[in-house]
PDB file with SEQRES, HELIX, SHEET and CRYST1 records, atoms N, CA, C and O in Angstrom:
SEQRES   1 A   70  MET ALA GLU PHE LYS SER GLN TYR GLN THR LEU GLY PHE          
SEQRES   2 A   70  TYR VAL ASP GLY GLU PHE LYS LYS PHE ILE GLY GLY ARG          
SEQRES   3 A   70  TYR VAL THR ASP ASP GLU ALA THR ILE GLU VAL LEU THR          
SEQRES   4 A   70  GLN ILE THR ASP ALA THR ARG VAL ASP GLU PRO ALA GLU          
SEQRES   5 A   70  GLU THR PRO LYS PRO THR LYS PRO LYS ALA PRO ALA LYS          
SEQRES   6 A   70  LYS ALA SER GLY LYS                                          
HELIX    1 AA1 GLU A   32  GLN A   40  1                                   9    
SHEET    1 AA1 2 GLY A  12  VAL A  15  0                                        
SHEET    2 AA1 2 GLU A  18  LYS A  21 -1                                        
SHEET    1 AA2 3 ARG A  26  THR A  29  0                                        
SHEET    2 AA2 3 ALA A   2  SER A   6 -1                                        
SHEET    3 AA2 3 ALA A  44  ARG A  46 -1                                        
CRYST1    1.000    1.000    1.000  90.00  90.00  90.00 P 1           1          
ATOM      1  N   MET A   1     -53.859-181.687 283.279  1.00  0.00           N  
ATOM      2  CA  MET A   1     -54.186-181.879 284.683  1.00  0.00           C  
ATOM      3  C   MET A   1     -55.689-182.102 284.786  1.00  0.00           C  
ATOM      4  O   MET A   1     -56.476-181.291 284.296  1.00  0.00           O  
ATOM      5  N   ALA A   2     -56.074-183.164 285.400  1.00  0.00           N  
ATOM      6  CA  ALA A   2     -57.488-183.494 285.577  1.00  0.00           C  
ATOM      7  C   ALA A   2     -57.831-183.415 287.057  1.00  0.00           C  
ATOM      8  O   ALA A   2     -57.080-183.888 287.909  1.00  0.00           O  
ATOM      9  N   GLU A   3     -58.975-182.810 287.348  1.00  0.00           N  
ATOM     10  CA  GLU A   3     -59.426-182.686 288.737  1.00  0.00           C  
ATOM     11  C   GLU A   3     -60.793-183.339 288.870  1.00  0.00           C  
ATOM     12  O   GLU A   3     -61.699-183.106 288.069  1.00  0.00           O  
ATOM     13  N   PHE A   4     -60.914-184.164 289.906  1.00  0.00           N  
ATOM     14  CA  PHE A   4     -62.160-184.871 290.183  1.00  0.00           C  
ATOM     15  C   PHE A   4     -62.623-184.532 291.590  1.00  0.00           C  
ATOM     16  O   PHE A   4     -61.808-184.287 292.479  1.00  0.00           O  
ATOM     17  N   LYS A   5     -63.936-184.521 291.785  1.00  0.00           N  
ATOM     18  CA  LYS A   5     -64.509-184.303 293.114  1.00  0.00           C  
ATOM     19  C   LYS A   5     -65.469-185.437 293.423  1.00  0.00           C  
ATOM     20  O   LYS A   5     -66.050-186.049 292.526  1.00  0.00           O  
ATOM     21  N   SER A   6     -65.624-185.706 294.729  1.00  0.00           N  
ATOM     22  CA  SER A   6     -66.528-186.741 295.196  1.00  0.00           C  
ATOM     23  C   SER A   6     -67.270-186.230 296.412  1.00  0.00           C  
ATOM     24  O   SER A   6     -66.766-185.380 297.146  1.00  0.00           O  
ATOM     25  N   GLN A   7     -68.474-186.750 296.624  1.00  0.00           N  
ATOM     26  CA  GLN A   7     -69.209-186.374 297.835  1.00  0.00           C  
ATOM     27  C   GLN A   7     -68.580-187.016 299.064  1.00  0.00           C  
ATOM     28  O   GLN A   7     -68.827-186.585 300.190  1.00  0.00           O  
ATOM     29  N   TYR A   8     -67.761-188.053 298.846  1.00  0.00           N  
ATOM     30  CA  TYR A   8     -67.079-188.741 299.945  1.00  0.00           C  
ATOM     31  C   TYR A   8     -65.692-188.129 300.123  1.00  0.00           C  
ATOM     32  O   TYR A   8     -64.957-187.955 299.151  1.00  0.00           O  
ATOM     33  N   GLN A   9     -65.340-187.808 301.350  1.00  0.00           N  
ATOM     34  CA  GLN A   9     -64.073-187.147 301.632  1.00  0.00           C  
ATOM     35  C   GLN A   9     -62.860-188.024 301.335  1.00  0.00           C  
ATOM     36  O   GLN A   9     -61.819-187.509 300.927  1.00  0.00           O  
ATOM     37  N   THR A  10     -62.972-189.334 301.531  1.00  0.00           N  
ATOM     38  CA  THR A  10     -61.836-190.235 301.323  1.00  0.00           C  
ATOM     39  C   THR A  10     -62.217-191.428 300.459  1.00  0.00           C  
ATOM     40  O   THR A  10     -61.972-192.570 300.847  1.00  0.00           O  
ATOM     41  N   LEU A  11     -62.804-191.188 299.311  1.00  0.00           N  
ATOM     42  CA  LEU A  11     -63.177-192.248 298.389  1.00  0.00           C  
ATOM     43  C   LEU A  11     -61.919-192.949 297.884  1.00  0.00           C  
ATOM     44  O   LEU A  11     -61.005-192.302 297.375  1.00  0.00           O  
ATOM     45  N   GLY A  12     -61.876-194.269 298.027  1.00  0.00           N  
ATOM     46  CA  GLY A  12     -60.713-195.039 297.588  1.00  0.00           C  
ATOM     47  C   GLY A  12     -60.996-195.815 296.316  1.00  0.00           C  
ATOM     48  O   GLY A  12     -62.135-196.203 296.057  1.00  0.00           O  
ATOM     49  N   PHE A  13     -59.943-196.043 295.510  1.00  0.00           N  
ATOM     50  CA  PHE A  13     -60.071-196.788 294.269  1.00  0.00           C  
ATOM     51  C   PHE A  13     -58.719-197.398 293.913  1.00  0.00           C  
ATOM     52  O   PHE A  13     -57.691-197.009 294.467  1.00  0.00           O  
ATOM     53  N   TYR A  14     -58.726-198.348 292.993  1.00  0.00           N  
ATOM     54  CA  TYR A  14     -57.492-199.013 292.571  1.00  0.00           C  
ATOM     55  C   TYR A  14     -57.185-198.698 291.115  1.00  0.00           C  
ATOM     56  O   TYR A  14     -58.076-198.650 290.268  1.00  0.00           O  
ATOM     57  N   VAL A  15     -55.887-198.484 290.844  1.00  0.00           N  
ATOM     58  CA  VAL A  15     -55.400-198.315 289.479  1.00  0.00           C  
ATOM     59  C   VAL A  15     -54.226-199.271 289.312  1.00  0.00           C  
ATOM     60  O   VAL A  15     -53.197-199.123 289.972  1.00  0.00           O  
ATOM     61  N   ASP A  16     -54.380-200.243 288.436  1.00  0.00           N  
ATOM     62  CA  ASP A  16     -53.337-201.252 288.201  1.00  0.00           C  
ATOM     63  C   ASP A  16     -52.854-201.893 289.496  1.00  0.00           C  
ATOM     64  O   ASP A  16     -51.655-202.110 289.673  1.00  0.00           O  
ATOM     65  N   GLY A  17     -53.783-202.199 290.405  1.00  0.00           N  
ATOM     66  CA  GLY A  17     -53.450-202.854 291.655  1.00  0.00           C  
ATOM     67  C   GLY A  17     -52.954-201.928 292.752  1.00  0.00           C  
ATOM     68  O   GLY A  17     -52.695-202.385 293.865  1.00  0.00           O  
ATOM     69  N   GLU A  18     -52.817-200.645 292.470  1.00  0.00           N  
ATOM     70  CA  GLU A  18     -52.348-199.674 293.469  1.00  0.00           C  
ATOM     71  C   GLU A  18     -53.541-198.913 294.040  1.00  0.00           C  
ATOM     72  O   GLU A  18     -54.363-198.382 293.293  1.00  0.00           O  
ATOM     73  N   PHE A  19     -53.632-198.864 295.383  1.00  0.00           N  
ATOM     74  CA  PHE A  19     -54.734-198.177 296.052  1.00  0.00           C  
ATOM     75  C   PHE A  19     -54.466-196.681 296.070  1.00  0.00           C  
ATOM     76  O   PHE A  19     -53.382-196.235 296.444  1.00  0.00           O  
ATOM     77  N   LYS A  20     -55.473-195.911 295.657  1.00  0.00           N  
ATOM     78  CA  LYS A  20     -55.393-194.449 295.690  1.00  0.00           C  
ATOM     79  C   LYS A  20     -56.674-193.946 296.317  1.00  0.00           C  
ATOM     80  O   LYS A  20     -57.677-194.660 296.330  1.00  0.00           O  
ATOM     81  N   LYS A  21     -56.659-192.714 296.843  1.00  0.00           N  
ATOM     82  CA  LYS A  21     -57.885-192.195 297.445  1.00  0.00           C  
ATOM     83  C   LYS A  21     -57.975-190.677 297.343  1.00  0.00           C  
ATOM     84  O   LYS A  21     -56.976-189.967 297.227  1.00  0.00           O  
ATOM     85  N   PHE A  22     -59.212-190.219 297.392  1.00  0.00           N  
ATOM     86  CA  PHE A  22     -59.498-188.790 297.427  1.00  0.00           C  
ATOM     87  C   PHE A  22     -59.142-188.267 298.811  1.00  0.00           C  
ATOM     88  O   PHE A  22     -59.284-188.978 299.805  1.00  0.00           O  
ATOM     89  N   ILE A  23     -58.689-187.047 298.870  1.00  0.00           N  
ATOM     90  CA  ILE A  23     -58.436-186.394 300.153  1.00  0.00           C  
ATOM     91  C   ILE A  23     -59.270-185.122 300.163  1.00  0.00           C  
ATOM     92  O   ILE A  23     -59.121-184.267 299.290  1.00  0.00           O  
ATOM     93  N   GLY A  24     -60.131-185.002 301.135  1.00  0.00           N  
ATOM     94  CA  GLY A  24     -61.012-183.844 301.205  1.00  0.00           C  
ATOM     95  C   GLY A  24     -62.005-183.800 300.057  1.00  0.00           C  
ATOM     96  O   GLY A  24     -62.488-182.729 299.689  1.00  0.00           O  
ATOM     97  N   GLY A  25     -62.312-184.962 299.489  1.00  0.00           N  
ATOM     98  CA  GLY A  25     -63.277-185.022 298.400  1.00  0.00           C  
ATOM     99  C   GLY A  25     -62.725-184.573 297.063  1.00  0.00           C  
ATOM    100  O   GLY A  25     -63.492-184.304 296.139  1.00  0.00           O  
ATOM    101  N   ARG A  26     -61.383-184.485 296.940  1.00  0.00           N  
ATOM    102  CA  ARG A  26     -60.750-183.960 295.731  1.00  0.00           C  
ATOM    103  C   ARG A  26     -59.586-184.848 295.326  1.00  0.00           C  
ATOM    104  O   ARG A  26     -58.866-185.361 296.182  1.00  0.00           O  
ATOM    105  N   TYR A  27     -59.396-185.035 294.003  1.00  0.00           N  
ATOM    106  CA  TYR A  27     -58.264-185.805 293.492  1.00  0.00           C  
ATOM    107  C   TYR A  27     -57.787-185.143 292.202  1.00  0.00           C  
ATOM    108  O   TYR A  27     -58.585-184.912 291.293  1.00  0.00           O  
ATOM    109  N   VAL A  28     -56.499-184.840 292.116  1.00  0.00           N  
ATOM    110  CA  VAL A  28     -55.909-184.204 290.939  1.00  0.00           C  
ATOM    111  C   VAL A  28     -54.811-185.107 290.407  1.00  0.00           C  
ATOM    112  O   VAL A  28     -53.987-185.604 291.175  1.00  0.00           O  
ATOM    113  N   THR A  29     -54.793-185.324 289.088  1.00  0.00           N  
ATOM    114  CA  THR A  29     -53.795-186.208 288.494  1.00  0.00           C  
ATOM    115  C   THR A  29     -53.533-185.853 287.039  1.00  0.00           C  
ATOM    116  O   THR A  29     -54.356-185.218 286.380  1.00  0.00           O  
ATOM    117  N   ASP A  30     -52.362-186.278 286.548  1.00  0.00           N  
ATOM    118  CA  ASP A  30     -52.007-186.192 285.131  1.00  0.00           C  
ATOM    119  C   ASP A  30     -51.926-187.590 284.520  1.00  0.00           C  
ATOM    120  O   ASP A  30     -51.792-187.730 283.304  1.00  0.00           O  
ATOM    121  N   ASP A  31     -52.006-188.619 285.356  1.00  0.00           N  
ATOM    122  CA  ASP A  31     -51.839-189.999 284.911  1.00  0.00           C  
ATOM    123  C   ASP A  31     -53.049-190.465 284.106  1.00  0.00           C  
ATOM    124  O   ASP A  31     -54.175-190.442 284.602  1.00  0.00           O  
ATOM    125  N   GLU A  32     -52.812-190.892 282.855  1.00  0.00           N  
ATOM    126  CA  GLU A  32     -53.901-191.302 281.969  1.00  0.00           C  
ATOM    127  C   GLU A  32     -54.664-192.524 282.494  1.00  0.00           C  
ATOM    128  O   GLU A  32     -55.888-192.583 282.371  1.00  0.00           O  
ATOM    129  N   ALA A  33     -53.958-193.495 283.078  1.00  0.00           N  
ATOM    130  CA  ALA A  33     -54.617-194.691 283.610  1.00  0.00           C  
ATOM    131  C   ALA A  33     -55.543-194.321 284.771  1.00  0.00           C  
ATOM    132  O   ALA A  33     -56.645-194.859 284.881  1.00  0.00           O  
ATOM    133  N   THR A  34     -55.107-193.416 285.625  1.00  0.00           N  
ATOM    134  CA  THR A  34     -55.922-192.972 286.757  1.00  0.00           C  
ATOM    135  C   THR A  34     -57.143-192.204 286.270  1.00  0.00           C  
ATOM    136  O   THR A  34     -58.241-192.387 286.793  1.00  0.00           O  
ATOM    137  N   ILE A  35     -56.958-191.352 285.277  1.00  0.00           N  
ATOM    138  CA  ILE A  35     -58.074-190.586 284.711  1.00  0.00           C  
ATOM    139  C   ILE A  35     -59.116-191.537 284.128  1.00  0.00           C  
ATOM    140  O   ILE A  35     -60.317-191.332 284.300  1.00  0.00           O  
ATOM    141  N   GLU A  36     -58.649-192.578 283.437  1.00  0.00           N  
ATOM    142  CA  GLU A  36     -59.560-193.559 282.842  1.00  0.00           C  
ATOM    143  C   GLU A  36     -60.387-194.257 283.911  1.00  0.00           C  
ATOM    144  O   GLU A  36     -61.594-194.433 283.744  1.00  0.00           O  
ATOM    145  N   VAL A  37     -59.748-194.659 285.013  1.00  0.00           N  
ATOM    146  CA  VAL A  37     -60.469-195.322 286.106  1.00  0.00           C  
ATOM    147  C   VAL A  37     -61.467-194.359 286.747  1.00  0.00           C  
ATOM    148  O   VAL A  37     -62.610-194.735 287.009  1.00  0.00           O  
ATOM    149  N   LEU A  38     -61.045-193.129 286.997  1.00  0.00           N  
ATOM    150  CA  LEU A  38     -61.921-192.163 287.658  1.00  0.00           C  
ATOM    151  C   LEU A  38     -63.130-191.792 286.814  1.00  0.00           C  
ATOM    152  O   LEU A  38     -64.189-191.494 287.365  1.00  0.00           O  
ATOM    153  N   THR A  39     -63.001-191.802 285.495  1.00  0.00           N  
ATOM    154  CA  THR A  39     -64.154-191.494 284.650  1.00  0.00           C  
ATOM    155  C   THR A  39     -65.201-192.607 284.701  1.00  0.00           C  
ATOM    156  O   THR A  39     -66.362-192.381 284.357  1.00  0.00           O  
ATOM    157  N   GLN A  40     -64.796-193.811 285.131  1.00  0.00           N  
ATOM    158  CA  GLN A  40     -65.721-194.941 285.241  1.00  0.00           C  
ATOM    159  C   GLN A  40     -66.411-195.012 286.600  1.00  0.00           C  
ATOM    160  O   GLN A  40     -67.413-195.714 286.742  1.00  0.00           O  
ATOM    161  N   ILE A  41     -65.897-194.303 287.598  1.00  0.00           N  
ATOM    162  CA  ILE A  41     -66.464-194.340 288.953  1.00  0.00           C  
ATOM    163  C   ILE A  41     -67.660-193.393 289.016  1.00  0.00           C  
ATOM    164  O   ILE A  41     -67.545-192.209 288.701  1.00  0.00           O  
ATOM    165  N   THR A  42     -68.808-193.930 289.429  1.00  0.00           N  
ATOM    166  CA  THR A  42     -70.023-193.106 289.464  1.00  0.00           C  
ATOM    167  C   THR A  42     -70.016-192.078 290.593  1.00  0.00           C  
ATOM    168  O   THR A  42     -70.734-191.081 290.523  1.00  0.00           O  
ATOM    169  N   ASP A  43     -69.219-192.307 291.626  1.00  0.00           N  
ATOM    170  CA  ASP A  43     -69.162-191.368 292.745  1.00  0.00           C  
ATOM    171  C   ASP A  43     -68.114-190.283 292.558  1.00  0.00           C  
ATOM    172  O   ASP A  43     -67.896-189.475 293.462  1.00  0.00           O  
ATOM    173  N   ALA A  44     -67.463-190.250 291.403  1.00  0.00           N  
ATOM    174  CA  ALA A  44     -66.458-189.227 291.105  1.00  0.00           C  
ATOM    175  C   ALA A  44     -66.903-188.430 289.887  1.00  0.00           C  
ATOM    176  O   ALA A  44     -67.378-188.994 288.901  1.00  0.00           O  
ATOM    177  N   THR A  45     -66.744-187.118 289.966  1.00  0.00           N  
ATOM    178  CA  THR A  45     -67.142-186.237 288.882  1.00  0.00           C  
ATOM    179  C   THR A  45     -65.960-185.364 288.481  1.00  0.00           C  
ATOM    180  O   THR A  45     -65.318-184.743 289.328  1.00  0.00           O  
ATOM    181  N   ARG A  46     -65.682-185.324 287.189  1.00  0.00           N  
ATOM    182  CA  ARG A  46     -64.596-184.468 286.712  1.00  0.00           C  
ATOM    183  C   ARG A  46     -65.091-183.033 286.707  1.00  0.00           C  
ATOM    184  O   ARG A  46     -66.145-182.731 286.147  1.00  0.00           O  
ATOM    185  N   VAL A  47     -64.317-182.145 287.338  1.00  0.00           N  
ATOM    186  CA  VAL A  47     -64.755-180.758 287.468  1.00  0.00           C  
ATOM    187  C   VAL A  47     -63.997-179.816 286.548  1.00  0.00           C  
ATOM    188  O   VAL A  47     -64.383-178.657 286.401  1.00  0.00           O  
ATOM    189  N   ASP A  48     -62.935-180.290 285.929  1.00  0.00           N  
ATOM    190  CA  ASP A  48     -62.261-179.473 284.939  1.00  0.00           C  
ATOM    191  C   ASP A  48     -62.638-180.017 283.569  1.00  0.00           C  
ATOM    192  O   ASP A  48     -63.136-181.138 283.467  1.00  0.00           O  
ATOM    193  N   GLU A  49     -62.418-179.268 282.557  1.00  0.00           N  
ATOM    194  CA  GLU A  49     -62.697-179.732 281.204  1.00  0.00           C  
ATOM    195  C   GLU A  49     -61.380-179.895 280.473  1.00  0.00           C  
ATOM    196  O   GLU A  49     -60.512-179.028 280.568  1.00  0.00           O  
ATOM    197  N   PRO A  50     -61.212-180.990 279.745  1.00  0.00           N  
ATOM    198  CA  PRO A  50     -59.984-181.136 278.964  1.00  0.00           C  
ATOM    199  C   PRO A  50     -59.834-179.985 277.984  1.00  0.00           C  
ATOM    200  O   PRO A  50     -60.818-179.514 277.414  1.00  0.00           O  
ATOM    201  N   ALA A  51     -58.615-179.539 277.792  1.00  0.00           N  
ATOM    202  CA  ALA A  51     -58.354-178.410 276.895  1.00  0.00           C  
ATOM    203  C   ALA A  51     -58.720-178.787 275.464  1.00  0.00           C  
ATOM    204  O   ALA A  51     -58.259-179.799 274.936  1.00  0.00           O  
ATOM    205  N   GLU A  52     -59.533-177.982 274.866  1.00  0.00           N  
ATOM    206  CA  GLU A  52     -59.941-178.192 273.484  1.00  0.00           C  
ATOM    207  C   GLU A  52     -59.177-177.199 272.611  1.00  0.00           C  
ATOM    208  O   GLU A  52     -58.936-176.062 273.016  1.00  0.00           O  
ATOM    209  N   GLU A  53     -58.811-177.626 271.446  1.00  0.00           N  
ATOM    210  CA  GLU A  53     -58.074-176.761 270.530  1.00  0.00           C  
ATOM    211  C   GLU A  53     -59.004-176.006 269.581  1.00  0.00           C  
ATOM    212  O   GLU A  53     -58.535-175.391 268.623  1.00  0.00           O  
ATOM    213  N   THR A  54     -60.312-176.045 269.832  1.00  0.00           N  
ATOM    214  CA  THR A  54     -61.253-175.368 268.965  1.00  0.00           C  
ATOM    215  C   THR A  54     -61.362-173.903 269.351  1.00  0.00           C  
ATOM    216  O   THR A  54     -61.813-173.591 270.453  1.00  0.00           O  
ATOM    217  N   PRO A  55     -60.966-173.010 268.480  1.00  0.00           N  
ATOM    218  CA  PRO A  55     -61.099-171.585 268.813  1.00  0.00           C  
ATOM    219  C   PRO A  55     -62.555-171.153 268.741  1.00  0.00           C  
ATOM    220  O   PRO A  55     -63.326-171.665 267.929  1.00  0.00           O  
ATOM    221  N   LYS A  56     -62.916-170.227 269.578  1.00  0.00           N  
ATOM    222  CA  LYS A  56     -64.282-169.715 269.576  1.00  0.00           C  
ATOM    223  C   LYS A  56     -64.454-168.778 268.375  1.00  0.00           C  
ATOM    224  O   LYS A  56     -63.559-167.990 268.069  1.00  0.00           O  
ATOM    225  N   PRO A  57     -65.596-168.863 267.701  1.00  0.00           N  
ATOM    226  CA  PRO A  57     -65.805-167.952 266.572  1.00  0.00           C  
ATOM    227  C   PRO A  57     -65.950-166.526 267.073  1.00  0.00           C  
ATOM    228  O   PRO A  57     -66.591-166.270 268.092  1.00  0.00           O  
ATOM    229  N   THR A  58     -65.349-165.610 266.346  1.00  0.00           N  
ATOM    230  CA  THR A  58     -65.431-164.204 266.738  1.00  0.00           C  
ATOM    231  C   THR A  58     -66.341-163.472 265.774  1.00  0.00           C  
ATOM    232  O   THR A  58     -66.373-163.759 264.577  1.00  0.00           O  
ATOM    233  N   LYS A  59     -67.067-162.537 266.311  1.00  0.00           N  
ATOM    234  CA  LYS A  59     -67.985-161.748 265.518  1.00  0.00           C  
ATOM    235  C   LYS A  59     -67.240-160.510 265.016  1.00  0.00           C  
ATOM    236  O   LYS A  59     -66.529-159.871 265.792  1.00  0.00           O  
ATOM    237  N   PRO A  60     -67.383-160.164 263.752  1.00  0.00           N  
ATOM    238  CA  PRO A  60     -66.723-158.935 263.295  1.00  0.00           C  
ATOM    239  C   PRO A  60     -67.330-157.726 263.996  1.00  0.00           C  
ATOM    240  O   PRO A  60     -68.538-157.669 264.224  1.00  0.00           O  
ATOM    241  N   LYS A  61     -66.491-156.779 264.328  1.00  0.00           N  
ATOM    242  CA  LYS A  61     -66.961-155.576 265.019  1.00  0.00           C  
ATOM    243  C   LYS A  61     -67.638-154.635 264.033  1.00  0.00           C  
ATOM    244  O   LYS A  61     -67.244-154.537 262.871  1.00  0.00           O  
ATOM    245  N   ALA A  62     -68.648-153.954 264.513  1.00  0.00           N  
ATOM    246  CA  ALA A  62     -69.349-152.963 263.692  1.00  0.00           C  
ATOM    247  C   ALA A  62     -68.457-151.737 263.554  1.00  0.00           C  
ATOM    248  O   ALA A  62     -67.700-151.416 264.471  1.00  0.00           O  
ATOM    249  N   PRO A  63     -68.537-151.048 262.418  1.00  0.00           N  
ATOM    250  CA  PRO A  63     -67.714-149.845 262.268  1.00  0.00           C  
ATOM    251  C   PRO A  63     -68.099-148.779 263.301  1.00  0.00           C  
ATOM    252  O   PRO A  63     -69.257-148.675 263.704  1.00  0.00           O  
ATOM    253  N   ALA A  64     -67.132-148.018 263.704  1.00  0.00           N  
ATOM    254  CA  ALA A  64     -67.364-146.981 264.711  1.00  0.00           C  
ATOM    255  C   ALA A  64     -68.285-145.892 264.141  1.00  0.00           C  
ATOM    256  O   ALA A  64     -68.165-145.515 262.975  1.00  0.00           O  
ATOM    257  N   LYS A  65     -69.177-145.409 264.955  1.00  0.00           N  
ATOM    258  CA  LYS A  65     -70.080-144.342 264.526  1.00  0.00           C  
ATOM    259  C   LYS A  65     -69.389-143.009 264.685  1.00  0.00           C  
ATOM    260  O   LYS A  65     -68.671-142.780 265.658  1.00  0.00           O  
ATOM    261  N   LYS A  66     -69.606-142.135 263.731  1.00  0.00           N  
ATOM    262  CA  LYS A  66     -69.015-140.788 263.817  1.00  0.00           C  
ATOM    263  C   LYS A  66     -69.916-139.906 264.670  1.00  0.00           C  
ATOM    264  O   LYS A  66     -71.140-139.926 264.533  1.00  0.00           O  
ATOM    265  N   ALA A  67     -69.297-139.141 265.542  1.00  0.00           N  
ATOM    266  CA  ALA A  67     -70.059-138.233 266.385  1.00  0.00           C  
ATOM    267  C   ALA A  67     -70.467-137.021 265.554  1.00  0.00           C  
ATOM    268  O   ALA A  67     -69.664-136.472 264.799  1.00  0.00           O  
ATOM    269  N   SER A  68     -71.715-136.616 265.702  1.00  0.00           N  
ATOM    270  CA  SER A  68     -72.159-135.446 264.958  1.00  0.00           C  
ATOM    271  C   SER A  68     -71.759-134.193 265.732  1.00  0.00           C  
ATOM    272  O   SER A  68     -71.881-134.155 266.956  1.00  0.00           O  
ATOM    273  N   GLY A  69     -71.296-133.200 265.046  1.00  0.00           N  
ATOM    274  CA  GLY A  69     -70.787-131.996 265.705  1.00  0.00           C  
ATOM    275  C   GLY A  69     -71.826-130.909 265.816  1.00  0.00           C  
ATOM    276  O   GLY A  69     -71.466-129.744 265.639  1.00  0.00           O  
ATOM    277  N   LYS A  70     -73.060-131.183 266.087  1.00  0.00           N  
ATOM    278  CA  LYS A  70     -74.115-130.162 266.167  1.00  0.00           C  
ATOM    279  C   LYS A  70     -74.237-129.640 267.536  1.00  0.00           C  
ATOM    280  O   LYS A  70     -75.072-128.773 267.795  1.00  0.00           O  
TER     281      LYS A  70                                                      
END                                                                             
């Protein structure tokens, strides 16, 4: 799912000859052709990030400290 925002409330654009438009400055789609067109429009900004399969590196945990019984 890709989400785009625009400063214009009803920005219109064409995908394969079909007119589409933002509503309230927002457009959400799963269509690859639409995503490709929207990434080329300078007045539209993608606000979500495509899911990456790269796991974040984890730091090994330090061993637990023993409490002194004094």
